[in-house]
TORVEX-900214 format. One record per residue: residue in one letter; x, y, z of N, C-alpha, C in turn. Coordinates in nm, 4 decimals, decimal comma. Example, Ala and Ser with C-alpha at 12.3 -4.5 7.8 and 13.67 -1.06 7.14 Angstrom:
BEGIN
  residu        nx        ny        nz       cax       cay       caz        cx        cy        cz
       A    1,3190   -0,5690    0,7800    1,2300   -0,4500    0,7800    1,3200   -0,3300    0,7800
       S    1,2850   -0,2250    0,7080    1,3670   -0,1060    0,7140    1,2900    0,0030    0,7870
This chain:
BEGIN
  residu        nx        ny        nz       cax       cay       caz        cx        cy        cz
       M    0,0815   -0,1197    0,0000    0,0000    0,0000    0,0000    0,0856    0,1257    0,0000
       S    0,1976    0,1226    0,0717    0,2843    0,2400    0,0745    0,3440    0,2662   -0,0635
       F    0,3674    0,1596   -0,1404    0,4178    0,1767   -0,2769    0,3176    0,2549   -0,3609
       I    0,1908    0,2206   -0,3484    0,0872    0,2879   -0,4269    0,0778    0,4350   -0,3883
       L    0,0836    0,4643   -0,2595    0,0782    0,6038   -0,2156    0,2031    0,6806   -0,2583
       R    0,3179    0,6147   -0,2502    0,4443    0,6800   -0,2845    0,4548    0,7052   -0,4352
       E    0,3998    0,6153   -0,5133    0,4138    0,6236   -0,6579    0,2812    0,6514   -0,7291
       A    0,1855    0,7108   -0,6602    0,0506    0,7300   -0,7144    0,0509    0,8025   -0,8479
       E    0,1230    0,9135   -0,8554    0,1198    0,9908   -0,9790    0,1851    0,9166   -1,0949
       K    0,2868    0,8364   -1,0681    0,3491    0,7572   -1,1750    0,2527    0,6509   -1,2266
       I    0,1811    0,5882   -1,1360    0,0840    0,4863   -1,1752   -0,0279    0,5497   -1,2571
       I   -0,0778    0,6642   -1,2116   -0,1843    0,7341   -1,2837   -0,1373    0,7746   -1,4228
       C   -0,0158    0,8290   -1,4323    0,0372    0,8701   -1,5624    0,0556    0,7504   -1,6553
       A    0,1051    0,6402   -1,6029    0,1251    0,5216   -1,6857   -0,0072    0,4675   -1,7385
       V   -0,1069    0,4587   -1,6524   -0,2384    0,4089   -1,6943   -0,3018    0,5048   -1,7954
       L   -0,2946    0,6348   -1,7684   -0,3490    0,7341   -1,8611   -0,2813    0,7265   -1,9972
       F   -0,1496    0,7200   -1,9968   -0,0751    0,7186   -2,1226   -0,1054    0,5916   -2,2018
       L   -0,1151    0,4792   -2,1334   -0,1479    0,3537   -2,1998   -0,2885    0,3598   -2,2602
       A   -0,3849    0,4095   -2,1843   -0,5225    0,4213   -2,2342   -0,5299    0,5180   -2,3520
       M   -0,4587    0,6290   -2,3432   -0,4596    0,7267   -2,4509   -0,3948    0,6705   -2,5768
       T   -0,2898    0,5918   -2,5599   -0,2240    0,5295   -2,6748   -0,3186    0,4333   -2,7451
       F   -0,3847    0,3469   -2,6695   -0,4795    0,2528   -2,7287   -0,5970    0,3255   -2,7941
       L   -0,6461    0,4288   -2,7305   -0,7583    0,5049   -2,7847   -0,7197    0,5743   -2,9151
       G   -0,6041    0,6372   -2,9166   -0,5565    0,7028   -3,0382   -0,5327    0,6031   -3,1504
       F   -0,4761    0,4876   -3,1160   -0,4526    0,3832   -3,2158   -0,5842    0,3310   -3,2723
       A   -0,6813    0,3087   -3,1838   -0,8125    0,2609   -3,2290   -0,8771    0,3628   -3,3217
       N   -0,8639    0,4896   -3,2914   -0,9210    0,5936   -3,3760   -0,8557    0,5928   -3,5135
       V   -0,7248    0,5756   -3,5194   -0,6544    0,5720   -3,6477   -0,6992    0,4510   -3,7297
       V   -0,7086    0,3357   -3,6651   -0,7512    0,2144   -3,7355   -0,8927    0,2320   -3,7907
       V   -0,9840    0,2835   -3,7085   -1,1220    0,3044   -3,7528   -1,1264    0,4075   -3,8652
       R   -1,0498    0,5136   -3,8530   -1,0514    0,6193   -3,9556   -1,0029    0,5662   -4,0898
       Y   -0,8931    0,4885   -4,0907   -0,8418    0,4364   -4,2161   -0,9246    0,3195   -4,2684
       G   -0,9881    0,2476   -4,1789   -1,0691    0,1345   -4,2224   -1,2069    0,1735   -4,2715
       T   -1,2661    0,2776   -4,2137   -1,4040    0,3128   -4,2478   -1,4191    0,4547   -4,3017
       H   -1,3134    0,5318   -4,2997   -1,3158    0,6732   -4,3394   -1,4048    0,7574   -4,2485
       Y   -1,4311    0,7074   -4,1294   -1,5027    0,7822   -4,0265   -1,4141    0,7887   -3,9031
       S   -1,4404    0,8869   -3,8205   -1,3614    0,9037   -3,6991   -1,4491    0,8765   -3,5773
       L   -1,3858    0,8280   -3,4733   -1,4559    0,8135   -3,3457   -1,4564    0,9521   -3,2801
       A   -1,5680    1,0198   -3,2828   -1,5768    1,1595   -3,2390   -1,5385    1,1765   -3,0922
       A   -1,5709    1,0803   -3,0107   -1,5460    1,0930   -2,8669   -1,3980    1,0848   -2,8319
       T   -1,3166    1,0300   -2,9224   -1,1750    1,0142   -2,8879   -1,1060    1,1486   -2,8707
       E   -1,1456    1,2478   -2,9494   -1,0842    1,3802   -2,9345   -1,1093    1,4354   -2,7948
       E   -1,2312    1,4224   -2,7503   -1,2674    1,4692   -2,6162   -1,1898    1,3941   -2,5084
       L   -1,1843    1,2643   -2,5206   -1,1150    1,1827   -2,4201   -0,9642    1,2090   -2,4209
       L   -0,9061    1,2203   -2,5403   -0,7620    1,2450   -2,5487   -0,7245    1,3841   -2,4983
       T   -0,8058    1,4838   -2,5288   -0,7784    1,6203   -2,4810   -0,7791    1,6250   -2,3287
       N   -0,8797    1,5659   -2,2693   -0,8866    1,5654   -2,1235   -0,7819    1,4743   -2,0627
       G   -0,7448    1,3693   -2,1333   -0,6350    1,2833   -2,0872   -0,5032    1,3589   -2,0837
       F   -0,4781    1,4422   -2,1852   -0,3560    1,5236   -2,1861   -0,3535    1,6210   -2,0693
       L   -0,4686    1,6779   -2,0373   -0,4770    1,7684   -1,9224   -0,4363    1,6955   -1,7942
       L   -0,4945    1,5794   -1,7724   -0,4629    1,5029   -1,6511   -0,3183    1,4536   -1,6521
       L   -0,2706    1,4124   -1,7676   -0,1321    1,3670   -1,7790   -0,0350    1,4799   -1,7434
       T   -0,0682    1,6006   -1,7855    0,0154    1,7169   -1,7547    0,0172    1,7461   -1,6056
       I   -0,0984    1,7421   -1,5426   -0,1053    1,7749   -1,4000   -0,0336    1,6689   -1,3159
       F   -0,0608    1,5425   -1,3432    0,0043    1,4381   -1,2647    0,1522    1,4259   -1,2995
       G    0,1896    1,4602   -1,4215    0,3317    1,4683   -1,4568    0,4010    1,5800   -1,3808
       A    0,3288    1,6896   -1,3572    0,3841    1,7995   -1,2770    0,4083    1,7541   -1,1340
       A    0,3243    1,6639   -1,0839    0,3456    1,6103   -0,9486    0,4748    1,5290   -0,9435
       I    0,5010    1,4532   -1,0499    0,6265    1,3771   -1,0560    0,7454    1,4729   -1,0564
       A    0,7375    1,5765   -1,1392    0,8463    1,6744   -1,1464    0,8649    1,7472   -1,0142
       A    0,7557    1,7801   -0,9466    0,7649    1,8506   -0,8184    0,8336    1,7639   -0,7139
       R    0,8025    1,6384   -0,7135    0,8639    1,5488   -0,6150    1,0134    1,5333   -0,6391
       R    1,0534    1,5333   -0,7645    1,1950    1,5186   -0,7997    1,2707    1,6508   -0,7945
       G    1,1989    1,7604   -0,7808    1,2631    1,8913   -0,7817    1,3019    1,9343   -0,9211
       E    1,2312    1,8856   -1,0207    1,2628    1,9155   -1,1599    1,1692    2,0192   -1,2187
       H    1,1036    2,0957   -1,1317    1,0158    2,2007   -1,1799    1,0981    2,3128   -1,2430
       L    1,0327    2,3907   -1,3259    1,0994    2,4998   -1,3956    1,1498    2,6018   -1,2947
       A    1,2752    2,6406   -1,3085    1,3334    2,7388   -1,2176    1,4367    2,8218   -1,2917
       V    1,4465    2,9469   -1,2525    1,5507    3,0340   -1,3038    1,6456    3,0572   -1,1871
       G    1,7626    2,9975   -1,1941    1,8534    2,9975   -1,0805    1,9634    3,1016   -1,0842
       L    1,9599    3,1924   -1,1809    2,0684    3,2893   -1,1947    2,0862    3,3737   -1,0689
       V    1,9799    3,4364   -1,0211    1,9891    3,5216   -0,9024    2,0223    3,4357   -0,7803
       H    1,9553    3,3234   -0,7687    1,9776    3,2326   -0,6564    2,1236    3,1906   -0,6476
       D    2,1831    3,1562   -0,7608    2,3215    3,1083   -0,7622    2,4229    3,2173   -0,7283
       L    2,3895    3,3425   -0,7518    2,4810    3,4528   -0,7232    2,4762    3,4986   -0,5773
       L    2,3752    3,4550   -0,5042    2,3580    3,4994   -0,3659    2,4422    3,4168   -0,2686
       P    2,4807    3,4782   -0,1538    2,5465    3,3993   -0,0491    2,4469    3,3006    0,0132
       R    2,4979    3,1992    0,0784    2,4144    3,0904    0,1305    2,2980    3,1380    0,2192
       P    2,3177    3,2297    0,3145    2,2034    3,2730    0,3961    2,0928    3,3388    0,3123
       A    2,1317    3,4148    0,2139    2,0322    3,4799    0,1281    1,9619    3,3774    0,0395
       R    2,0332    3,2717    0,0026    1,9712    3,1645   -0,0756    1,8567    3,1008    0,0016
       R    1,8770    3,0845    0,1312    1,7715    3,0247    0,2141    1,6469    3,1129    0,2149
       V    1,6668    3,2436    0,2219    1,5536    3,3365    0,2211    1,4802    3,3284    0,0873
       V    1,5554    3,3293   -0,0214    1,4953    3,3183   -0,1543    1,4227    3,1845   -0,1685
       F    1,4812    3,0795   -0,1138    1,4185    2,9479   -0,1185    1,2835    2,9493   -0,0459
       V    1,2809    3,0057    0,0731    1,1568    3,0121    0,1507    1,0521    3,0959    0,0777
       L    1,0932    3,2084    0,0208    0,9993    3,2923   -0,0539    0,9456    3,2202   -0,1776
       S    1,0314    3,1475   -0,2467    0,9852    3,0757   -0,3662    0,8925    2,9609   -0,3286
       V    0,9217    2,8930   -0,2178    0,8324    2,7859   -0,1715    0,6974    2,8445   -0,1322
       A    0,6989    2,9561   -0,0608    0,5726    3,0193   -0,0199    0,4901    3,0614   -0,1418
       A    0,5557    3,1204   -0,2413    0,4841    3,1628   -0,3622    0,4297    3,0418   -0,4382
       S    0,5083    2,9359   -0,4457    0,4641    2,8149   -0,5159    0,3476    2,7479   -0,4440
       V    0,3555    2,7418   -0,3117    0,2477    2,6822   -0,2335    0,1190    2,7631   -0,2517
       L    0,1311    2,8942   -0,2488    0,0142    2,9795   -0,2697   -0,0460    2,9564   -0,4086
       L    0,0384    2,9532   -0,5109   -0,0089    2,9322   -0,6469   -0,0778    2,7959   -0,6623
       L   -0,0174    2,6921   -0,6077   -0,0760    2,5579   -0,6184   -0,2056    2,5455   -0,5394
       A   -0,2095    2,6055   -0,4208   -0,3323    2,6017   -0,3410   -0,4445    2,6770   -0,4115
       L   -0,4136    2,7917   -0,4687   -0,5151    2,8662   -0,5435   -0,5598    2,7906   -0,6683
       S   -0,4669    2,7235   -0,7341   -0,5029    2,6435   -0,8520   -0,5968    2,5308   -0,8138
       A   -0,5684    2,4640   -0,7024   -0,6567    2,3567   -0,6553   -0,7937    2,4137   -0,6195
       W   -0,7950    2,5278   -0,5504   -0,9218    2,5872   -0,5084   -1,0049    2,6330   -0,6281
       F   -0,9416    2,7034   -0,7234   -1,0158    2,7518   -0,8399   -1,0626    2,6377   -0,9292
       S   -0,9830    2,5320   -0,9418   -1,0290    2,4188   -1,0220   -1,1428    2,3461   -0,9512
       W   -1,1424    2,3465   -0,8179   -1,2564    2,2911   -0,7434   -1,3810    2,3764   -0,7679
       Q   -1,3637    2,5075   -0,7658   -1,4760    2,5968   -0,7923   -1,5301    2,5771   -0,9339
       A   -1,4401    2,5576   -1,0304   -1,4834    2,5331   -1,1684   -1,5637    2,4037   -1,1769
       M   -1,5194    2,3021   -1,1036   -1,5910    2,1749   -1,1047   -1,7299    2,1902   -1,0422
       T   -1,7379    2,2567   -0,9288   -1,8692    2,2743   -0,8649   -1,9617    2,3601   -0,9512
       N   -1,9035    2,4545   -1,0253   -1,9822    2,5345   -1,1185   -2,0389    2,4465   -1,2301
       M   -1,9564    2,3552   -1,2811   -2,0032    2,2631   -1,3858   -2,1140    2,1721   -1,3339
       I   -2,1004    2,1297   -1,2108   -2,2052    2,0459   -1,1505   -2,3334    2,1271   -1,1371
       G   -2,3187    2,2505   -1,0899   -2,4349    2,3365   -1,0665   -2,5118    2,3733   -1,1917
       N   -2,4399    2,3969   -1,3018   -2,5117    2,4391   -1,4226   -2,5444    2,3234   -1,5166
       G   -2,5040    2,2019   -1,4800   -2,5399    2,0851   -1,5600   -2,4689    2,0754   -1,6934
       M   -2,3533    2,1390   -1,7046   -2,2788    2,1385   -1,8299   -2,2446    1,9950   -1,8717
       R   -2,2577    1,9688   -2,0022   -2,2304    1,8361   -2,0557   -2,1169    1,8457   -2,1577
       S   -2,0437    1,7371   -2,1747   -1,9338    1,7351   -2,2702   -1,9890    1,7337   -2,4124
       Y   -1,9090    1,7813   -2,5064   -1,9578    1,7975   -2,6433   -1,9627    1,6669   -2,7218
       G   -1,8773    1,5703   -2,6905   -1,8724    1,4471   -2,7682   -1,9597    1,3362   -2,7125
       L   -1,9395    1,3062   -2,5876   -2,0110    1,1946   -2,5254   -2,1386    1,2369   -2,4536
       Q   -2,1564    1,3671   -2,4368   -2,2739    1,4216   -2,3667   -2,2872    1,3680   -2,2236
       I   -2,1719    1,3496   -2,1587   -2,1715    1,3128   -2,0165   -2,1481    1,4400   -1,9369
       P   -2,1772    1,4409   -1,8075   -2,1497    1,5616   -1,7285   -2,0023    1,6029   -1,7406
       A   -1,9803    1,7288   -1,7734   -1,8446    1,7793   -1,7985   -1,7571    1,7730   -1,6748
       W   -1,8183    1,7737   -1,5569   -1,7374    1,7727   -1,4355   -1,6661    1,6392   -1,4161
       Y   -1,7073    1,5342   -1,4867   -1,6362    1,4067   -1,4781   -1,4891    1,4248   -1,5152
       Y   -1,4659    1,5067   -1,6188   -1,3288    1,5314   -1,6614   -1,2561    1,6226   -1,5635
       Q   -1,3294    1,7164   -1,5060   -1,2705    1,8158   -1,4173   -1,2417    1,7609   -1,2774
       A   -1,3038    1,6505   -1,2403   -1,2982    1,6015   -1,1016   -1,1571    1,5731   -1,0530
       A   -1,0709    1,5251   -1,1380   -0,9358    1,4899   -1,0941   -0,8422    1,6103   -1,0876
       V   -0,8798    1,7210   -1,1500   -0,7893    1,8368   -1,1577   -0,7586    1,8974   -1,0209
       P   -0,8570    1,9267   -0,9344   -0,8212    1,9833   -0,8039   -0,7361    1,8873   -0,7198
       F   -0,7660    1,7584   -0,7306   -0,6865    1,6599   -0,6567   -0,5458    1,6498   -0,7146
       G   -0,5348    1,6670   -0,8452   -0,4028    1,6684   -0,9087   -0,3196    1,7856   -0,8593
       F   -0,3807    1,9043   -0,8531   -0,3081    2,0203   -0,8019   -0,2718    2,0018   -0,6542
       A   -0,3609    1,9415   -0,5781   -0,3299    1,9134   -0,4373   -0,2135    1,8158   -0,4263
       L   -0,2091    1,7175   -0,5150   -0,0978    1,6224   -0,5146    0,0333    1,6912   -0,5527
       V    0,0277    1,7813   -0,6512    0,1481    1,8584   -0,6870    0,1955    1,9376   -0,5657
       L    0,1020    1,9985   -0,4942    0,1351    2,0754   -0,3742    0,2032    1,9878   -0,2694
       V    0,1462    1,8706   -0,2440    0,2048    1,7790   -0,1449    0,3444    1,7359   -0,1877
       R    0,3591    1,6968   -0,3142    0,4908    1,6519   -0,3633    0,5921    1,7655   -0,3617
       Y    0,5485    1,8864   -0,3931    0,6385    2,0016   -0,3887    0,6862    2,0278   -0,2462
       L    0,5940    2,0194   -0,1514    0,6315    2,0386   -0,0111    0,7241    1,9275    0,0377
       Q    0,7002    1,8050   -0,0071    0,7901    1,6952    0,0296    0,9317    1,7251   -0,0172
       H    0,9434    1,7704   -0,1408    1,0761    1,8027   -0,1937    1,1366    1,9228   -0,1216
       A    1,0560    2,0241   -0,0932    1,1069    2,1437   -0,0256    1,1587    2,1102    0,1143
       V    1,0873    2,0249    0,1858    1,1323    1,9843    0,3196    1,2638    1,9072    0,3092
       L    1,2724    1,8193    0,2105    1,3959    1,7426    0,1907    1,5137    1,8346    0,1597
       V    1,4916    1,9313    0,0725    1,5975    2,0269    0,0381    1,6351    2,1105    0,1599
       W    1,5378    2,1550    0,2371    1,5647    2,2365    0,3552    1,6470    2,1592    0,4578
       R    1,6105    2,0330    0,4793    1,6808    1,9513    0,5790    1,8218    1,9152    0,5362
       T    1,8398    1,8834    0,4101    1,9720    1,8420    0,3626    2,0587    1,9612    0,3264
       G    1,9941    2,0755    0,2997    2,0708    2,1940    0,2615    2,1260    2,1852    0,1216
       E    2,0767    2,0897    0,0425    2,1257    2,0718   -0,0941    2,0330    2,1413   -0,1918
       D    2,0227    2,2724   -0,1775    1,9334    2,3457   -0,2656    1,9977    2,3788   -0,3994
       D    2,1218    2,3382   -0,4205    2,1895    2,3656   -0,5466    2,1639    2,2573   -0,6501
       E    2,1264    2,1391   -0,6060    2,1121    2,0278   -0,6987    1,9756    1,9639   -0,6845
       V    1,9368    1,8948   -0,7879    1,8118    1,8211   -0,7868    1,8318    1,6955   -0,7042
       I    1,7399    1,6687   -0,6130    1,7448    1,5485   -0,5321    1,6915    1,4330   -0,6149
       P    1,7658    1,3242   -0,6291    1,7173    1,2124   -0,7095    1,5910    1,1508   -0,6500
       D    1,5085    1,0953   -0,7375    1,3856    1,0298   -0,6954    1,4216    0,9031   -0,6183
       V    1,3620    0,8875   -0,5016    1,3923    0,7722   -0,4172    1,2852    0,6678   -0,4323
Protein backbone atom coordinates (compact mmCIF):
# COMPACT_ATOMS: atom_id res chain seq x y z
CA MET A 1 0.00 0.00 0.00
CA SER A 2 2.84 2.40 0.75
CA PHE A 3 4.18 1.77 -2.77
CA ILE A 4 0.87 2.88 -4.27
CA LEU A 5 0.78 6.04 -2.16
CA ARG A 6 4.44 6.80 -2.84
CA GLU A 7 4.14 6.24 -6.58
CA ALA A 8 0.51 7.30 -7.14
CA GLU A 9 1.20 9.91 -9.79
CA LYS A 10 3.49 7.57 -11.75
CA ILE A 11 0.84 4.86 -11.75
CA ILE A 12 -1.84 7.34 -12.84
CA CYS A 13 0.37 8.70 -15.62
CA ALA A 14 1.25 5.22 -16.86
CA VAL A 15 -2.38 4.09 -16.94
CA LEU A 16 -3.49 7.34 -18.61
CA PHE A 17 -0.75 7.19 -21.23
CA LEU A 18 -1.48 3.54 -22.00
CA ALA A 19 -5.23 4.21 -22.34
CA MET A 20 -4.60 7.27 -24.51
CA THR A 21 -2.24 5.30 -26.75
CA PHE A 22 -4.79 2.53 -27.29
CA LEU A 23 -7.58 5.05 -27.85
CA GLY A 24 -5.56 7.03 -30.38
CA PHE A 25 -4.53 3.83 -32.16
CA ALA A 26 -8.12 2.61 -32.29
CA ASN A 27 -9.21 5.94 -33.76
CA VAL A 28 -6.54 5.72 -36.48
CA VAL A 29 -7.51 2.14 -37.36
CA VAL A 30 -11.22 3.04 -37.53
CA ARG A 31 -10.51 6.19 -39.56
CA TYR A 32 -8.42 4.36 -42.16
CA GLY A 33 -10.69 1.34 -42.22
CA THR A 34 -14.04 3.13 -42.48
CA HIS A 35 -13.16 6.73 -43.39
CA TYR A 36 -15.03 7.82 -40.27
CA SER A 37 -13.61 9.04 -36.99
CA LEU A 38 -14.56 8.14 -33.46
CA ALA A 39 -15.77 11.60 -32.39
CA ALA A 40 -15.46 10.93 -28.67
CA THR A 41 -11.75 10.14 -28.88
CA GLU A 42 -10.84 13.80 -29.35
CA GLU A 43 -12.67 14.69 -26.16
CA LEU A 44 -11.15 11.83 -24.20
CA LEU A 45 -7.62 12.45 -25.49
CA THR A 46 -7.78 16.20 -24.81
CA ASN A 47 -8.87 15.65 -21.24
CA GLY A 48 -6.35 12.83 -20.87
CA PHE A 49 -3.56 15.24 -21.86
CA LEU A 50 -4.77 17.68 -19.22
CA LEU A 51 -4.63 15.03 -16.51
CA LEU A 52 -1.32 13.67 -17.79
CA THR A 53 0.15 17.17 -17.55
CA ILE A 54 -1.05 17.75 -14.00
CA PHE A 55 0.04 14.38 -12.65
CA GLY A 56 3.32 14.68 -14.57
CA ALA A 57 3.84 17.99 -12.77
CA ALA A 58 3.46 16.10 -9.49
CA ILE A 59 6.27 13.77 -10.56
CA ALA A 60 8.46 16.74 -11.46
CA ALA A 61 7.65 18.51 -8.18
CA ARG A 62 8.64 15.49 -6.15
CA ARG A 63 11.95 15.19 -8.00
CA GLY A 64 12.63 18.91 -7.82
CA GLU A 65 12.63 19.16 -11.60
CA HIS A 66 10.16 22.01 -11.80
CA LEU A 67 10.99 25.00 -13.96
CA ALA A 68 13.33 27.39 -12.18
CA VAL A 69 15.51 30.34 -13.04
CA GLY A 70 18.53 29.98 -10.81
CA LEU A 71 20.68 32.89 -11.95
CA VAL A 72 19.89 35.22 -9.02
CA HIS A 73 19.78 32.33 -6.56
CA ASP A 74 23.22 31.08 -7.62
CA LEU A 75 24.81 34.53 -7.23
CA LEU A 76 23.58 34.99 -3.66
CA PRO A 77 25.47 33.99 -0.49
CA ARG A 78 24.14 30.90 1.31
CA PRO A 79 22.03 32.73 3.96
CA ALA A 80 20.32 34.80 1.28
CA ARG A 81 19.71 31.65 -0.76
CA ARG A 82 17.72 30.25 2.14
CA VAL A 83 15.54 33.37 2.21
CA VAL A 84 14.95 33.18 -1.54
CA PHE A 85 14.18 29.48 -1.19
CA VAL A 86 11.57 30.12 1.51
CA LEU A 87 9.99 32.92 -0.54
CA SER A 88 9.85 30.76 -3.66
CA VAL A 89 8.32 27.86 -1.72
CA ALA A 90 5.73 30.19 -0.20
CA ALA A 91 4.84 31.63 -3.62
CA SER A 92 4.64 28.15 -5.16
CA VAL A 93 2.48 26.82 -2.34
CA LEU A 94 0.14 29.80 -2.70
CA LEU A 95 -0.09 29.32 -6.47
CA LEU A 96 -0.76 25.58 -6.18
CA ALA A 97 -3.32 26.02 -3.41
CA LEU A 98 -5.15 28.66 -5.43
CA SER A 99 -5.03 26.43 -8.52
CA ALA A 100 -6.57 23.57 -6.55
CA TRP A 101 -9.22 25.87 -5.08
CA PHE A 102 -10.16 27.52 -8.40
CA SER A 103 -10.29 24.19 -10.22
CA TRP A 104 -12.56 22.91 -7.43
CA GLN A 105 -14.76 25.97 -7.92
CA ALA A 106 -14.83 25.33 -11.68
CA MET A 107 -15.91 21.75 -11.05
CA THR A 108 -18.69 22.74 -8.65
CA ASN A 109 -19.82 25.35 -11.18
CA MET A 110 -20.03 22.63 -13.86
CA ILE A 111 -22.05 20.46 -11.50
CA GLY A 112 -24.35 23.36 -10.66
CA ASN A 113 -25.12 24.39 -14.23
CA GLY A 114 -25.40 20.85 -15.60
CA MET A 115 -22.79 21.38 -18.30
CA ARG A 116 -22.30 18.36 -20.56
CA SER A 117 -19.34 17.35 -22.70
CA TYR A 118 -19.58 17.97 -26.43
CA GLY A 119 -18.72 14.47 -27.68
CA LEU A 120 -20.11 11.95 -25.25
CA GLN A 121 -22.74 14.22 -23.67
CA ILE A 122 -21.71 13.13 -20.17
CA PRO A 123 -21.50 15.62 -17.28
CA ALA A 124 -18.45 17.79 -17.99
CA TRP A 125 -17.37 17.73 -14.35
CA TYR A 126 -16.36 14.07 -14.78
CA TYR A 127 -13.29 15.31 -16.61
CA GLN A 128 -12.70 18.16 -14.17
CA ALA A 129 -12.98 16.01 -11.02
CA ALA A 130 -9.36 14.90 -10.94
CA VAL A 131 -7.89 18.37 -11.58
CA PRO A 132 -8.21 19.83 -8.04
CA PHE A 133 -6.86 16.60 -6.57
CA GLY A 134 -4.03 16.68 -9.09
CA PHE A 135 -3.08 20.20 -8.02
CA ALA A 136 -3.30 19.13 -4.37
CA LEU A 137 -0.98 16.22 -5.15
CA VAL A 138 1.48 18.58 -6.87
CA LEU A 139 1.35 20.75 -3.74
CA VAL A 140 2.05 17.79 -1.45
CA ARG A 141 4.91 16.52 -3.63
CA TYR A 142 6.38 20.02 -3.89
CA LEU A 143 6.32 20.39 -0.11
CA GLN A 144 7.90 16.95 0.30
CA HIS A 145 10.76 18.03 -1.94
CA ALA A 146 11.07 21.44 -0.26
CA VAL A 147 11.32 19.84 3.20
CA LEU A 148 13.96 17.43 1.91
CA VAL A 149 15.98 20.27 0.38
CA TRP A 150 15.65 22.36 3.55
CA ARG A 151 16.81 19.51 5.79
CA THR A 152 19.72 18.42 3.63
CA GLY A 153 20.71 21.94 2.62
CA GLU A 154 21.26 20.72 -0.94
CA ASP A 155 19.33 23.46 -2.66
CA ASP A 156 21.89 23.66 -5.47
CA GLU A 157 21.12 20.28 -6.99
CA VAL A 158 18.12 18.21 -7.87
CA ILE A 159 17.45 15.49 -5.32
CA PRO A 160 17.17 12.12 -7.09
CA ASP A 161 13.86 10.30 -6.95
CA VAL A 162 13.92 7.72 -4.17
